[in-house]
N, C-alpha and C positions, 0 to 999 in steps of 0.2 A: 645232603645234610639231613639228619634225622632229628625229630622233635619228640621227646619222651617225657613223661612225668618223672620228677625227681623228688627226693626227700631230703630235707635239711635237718641236721642234728641239733640237739640242744647246745652242744659245745660251740657251734658256729654262732648261734644266737647270743650266747653268753659272751663270746668274743667281741661281737658287734657292740654290745652294751659296754664292755670294758674299754673299747677304743673311744667311745663317746665320753666316758668318764675321764679318760686320760686327757682328751682335748679340753675338757672343762677346767682342768687344773692349769692349763696354758703351758705345761711342760712340752707339749707337742709343738709349740710355737717358739721354742728356744728360751722361754722366760723361766729360768731355773729358780729365780728368787721370788716367784709369785706367792702372794698371800691369799688365803681364802677370802672371797667376797663376803663381807659382813652383811647380815640381814638388815641391820640398822642403816647401813650405807645405802642399800637398795631402797629401803622404806622412805628415807628422807631426801635422798639426792635424785632418785628416779621416781618421784611421786606420781607423775602423770602416767608412767608405765604401770605402776602399781594400781592406780585408779582404774586404768583400762582393764586390767586383769580382774580386779574386784567386780567391775561391772559385768564383764562378759562371763565371769565364772558364776555370777548369780548369788554370791554370798559375801556379806560384808566382813571380811577378815583380812585387813591389810598386811598383817605380819605373815600369814600363810600365803598370801598372794606374792609377797616378796620372796618367800621360800620357793614357790612354784617357778618364779622367774629365774632364780638361781639354778634350780634343778633343770630347767629347760634351756638354759644358756641364752635366755632372752627371747625365746620364741613365744610370742603372746598367745597364739592359739593353743600350743601345747600346755602353757601355764594355765590358761583358762580351763582346759580339759581336766588337768590334774586337780584344780581347785573345785571344779564342779563334781568330779568323782568323789573327792573327800566329803563334800557337802551331802552327797547322797547316802553316806554312812552315818550321818548324825541324826539322832532322834529329834522330833519336833515336840518341844515341851509346852509351847504356848504360842499364841497369836496376838499381834498388836491390833488395836482398833485402827481405823483410818487416821492417818497422822496429818496434822494441820501445818502445812508448809509456811504459813504466815508467821509461825513461831521460830523459824530458822534463825540461828545465830550466824548472820551473814558475814562473809569476807569479801564478797563481790556482788554488785547489783547494778545493772544498767538497763536502759530502755532506748531502743532505736526509734520509737514512735514519738517521743516527746523530749524536748530539751530539758525542761524542768518537770520533775516528778515528785510526788510527796516524799519527803525525806532526802531528796537529792540523789544524783548519780554517785555511785561508789565504785571506782574503777578496780580497786583491789589488785590481786596478783594476776598479771596477764602480760604476754609478750605482744599483744595486738598492736601496740603503738610504737614498737621498737623496730629498727631495721633488721632484716634477716641477713646478718653478716656473721661469718665465722669469727669467734673470739679466740684468736690464736694463742692468746696469753694463757688460756686454760689448758693448753697442751702440757705445760709444766707448772701447774699451780702449786705454790708452796702451802703447807699447812697453816702458816701464820697469815698469809693473804686470804686464805679460805675462811678462817675464823674472824678476820677483821671485817668481812662483809656484814656479818650479823651485828657486830658491835657498832659499826658506823651507822647502820640503819636504825638501831635502837636509840642511838644518841640524837638522831634527827627526827625521830618519830614524834608527832605532836601529842601533847598531853591531854587534849580534849577528849572526853569520853564519848563514844558513839552509842546510839540507842541499841538495845538488844534486838529489836525487830523493826521492820519498816512496813508501811501499808502497801497493799497490792495495787499495781497500776490498773489491773482489770476491774477492781472494785469501783474505781472512779468512772470507768467507761460503762459499767453495768448500772451504776446509780443514775447515769445520764440517759439510760435506755438505749444505748448503742450496741449492747450485747444481749444475746438471748438470756432468759432467766435460767437459774440453775436447774439442770435436768432432774426430772422426777425419779430417774433411775439411780441418782446419786445415793450412796449409802447401802446399795444392794451388795450381797456377797460377791466378792471378786472371784473371777475364774482362776483356778490354780493350775498353771501350765506344768507344774512339776508332778502333778498327780492325775491329770486328766488329759487325754489326747485332743489335739485340735481337729474337731469335726465341723466342717464349714456348713453354714455360716456360724461364726463365733462372735461373742459379745465384744464390745469395745475394750473391756478390762483384759480380755485375753490378748487382744492386739497390742495394748500398751505393755503388758507383762512380757510378751514375746520380744518386743522391740527394746525393752529396758535391759535385757541381757543379750541382745544381738551384737554381732561383730560391728565395730564402729565403721570400718571401711565399707561393709555391705550396705549399711544404712545410708551412708553418705552417697554412695554410687547411685542408689535408686532414688534418693531424694534429689540428687543433682539432675537426674534425667527429667524429673518433674519440673525443676526450676528452668531447664533449658527448653521446655516446650512439649515434652512428652507427658503432659499433664497441664493442669490449669491452676496451680496453687503458687501464688507469688506473694508471700506473706511479709508482714512487718513484725519484728520482735517487739512485743509490748513490754516484756520484762524477761530478763535473764538473771537468774539467781544462783549463786554458789555459796554454800554454807553448811552449817552443822544442824541437822534436824533432830530434835528430841524424840526418843523412842519411848513410847508408853507401854507398860505391861501391867497386867493385873497383879496386885499384891497377893502373895500366897495365902495370907491369913484373912485379910479384910475383903479382898476382891476388888478394891478400888484401884483405879489406874494411877500408877506412879511412874516417874521418869527413871528408866533403867540405864540410860546412856544416850549417846548421840551418834549419828552417822553423817559423814560428809556426802552431800548429794549436789547435783546440778539440775536445776529446773528451768524450763523454758516455756513461755506462753506466747503464741503468735496469734495475730489477727489477720484474716484474709478477706477476700471479696465478700461484700454483703449480699444477703439473700433474704427472702421472707422468713419470718420465724416459724416455729413448729405449728403455730395456730393459723399460719397463712396470713398473718397481719402485716405490720410494718416491717420494712427491711432492717436487718441488723447485721453487724459483722459476724463472720464465722470464726471459730477458734480452733487452734491446734495445740496439743499439749505434749511435752516431753519431759521425762525425769529419769535419771540414772544415778547409780552409785558413783562416788568420786567426783573429781573435777574433770569433766569432759564436755566442753561446750559444743564442739562440733557434733557429737553424738546427740545431745539433747535437742539442738536445733534441727538436725536431720529427722529425729524422731517426731518432733512437733509438726514438721512439714508433712511427713508421711501420715501422721494421725489425721491431719486435716484432709489429705488426699483420700485416705481410706473411708473417712466419713462421707466425703463427696461421692466416692464410687464412680462407676462408669454410667452415670445416669444420662449423660448427653450423647450416648452412642459411641463415644470414642473408645478405642481399645488401647489404653495406656497401661502398661504393666504396673506402674507406680500406684495405680488406683484400684488394682485387683488384689483383694485380701489374700487369696490363695498364693498368688505369685510372690507377694512381698513377704508374708509371714513364713513361707516354706523355704525361703532362700536367704534369709538374713542371719541365721544362727551360725556363728563361726565354727563351733564344735561339730555340728552336723555337716557343714560344708567341707570342713577339713577331713572329717572321717570318710566321706564319700570319695573325695579326691585321692586320699591316701590309700584307699582300698585297691586302687589300680596298681599299686606297687606289689600287691600280694600275688602269689602264683595264679596265672590264668593259662597254664599249659594246655589243659584239656580243651577248653573252649577255643583257644587259638589254633590248636591242631585241627579242630573241626572246621574252622574258617579256612585253613590252608587246603584241606581236602576238598571243600566245596569250590574254592577258587580254581584249583587244578582241574577238577571235573568240568567246571563251566568253561574253562579255556579249551579243554579237549573237545567238548561238544560244539564250541563255536568255530572249530577248525583252525584256530590259531596255532602256530608252531610252538612246541614245548620249549 
């Protein structure tokens, strides 16, 4: 059997793309009456999928995220890749100042650290307290039953108005002296991972920015390793928030900051084991922080755990990957990981031919029968 380098033509590549497009229409599955999947349907009925792509794509554009999902036939990595590629073509017109998350218009806000928190627990939209059972009635859901869900919920919705914002749980702990004071580095210019390469060691802002657009599964896997003992961060969620954060931009005429819109984000603040504060004085709780675009609580919690792990580092002599900044930050980006894995599908004829020649030569020298 011979191994030689071959060339593929543009016609074959175009044909492969055409087959993918054919399958996207579902004609290939025998569904001749298929209708195009509406962007609004993806946007509103697959909201968690859209939020994940928005977060991993690194740009807040839910409608284009829905388009990327449609284009990639539901492949979240491909969708995030397409959205990030689109973002790279856009000019940067302005920058926001650091945004105050205490001003979030909340739809969900809980704490695992306290039963009663200032403003109260606000469960909001979540499947956390429901049984994980398949709802078989959704297999053939009628349009009328679909619309009735919203009508019934609105009729039973209480009329009492909720406050626009809630106080932070960490503020109460800090006022009691149980948390370290606000770091002196707060307010410094954040590291821009889209314009500067990661050259280690990197500041905490680079770590947070990298994890904010990291692949959810990658963050969860490494954070889970820390939780299971390959690390020493066993935190308590002080506060988990989901809501709409006002975005402030300078007015083009006056230069004053005005609210230009809002973005849906998930924010998580965890407290972990106590240690001496930066001045070497009294012991205080340590903190981990996570925030990402969209409603993605698993990602925000995983990010907060890893933030605390990376701050701790490998000071105790342990060699835990979850506490190594280079290991974590270079392996959590889904687009990078997918690209490296997918490159193995590309032609490697020449290198493999070299491996074959060396193996055959080695076998002959070792006296093994051909």
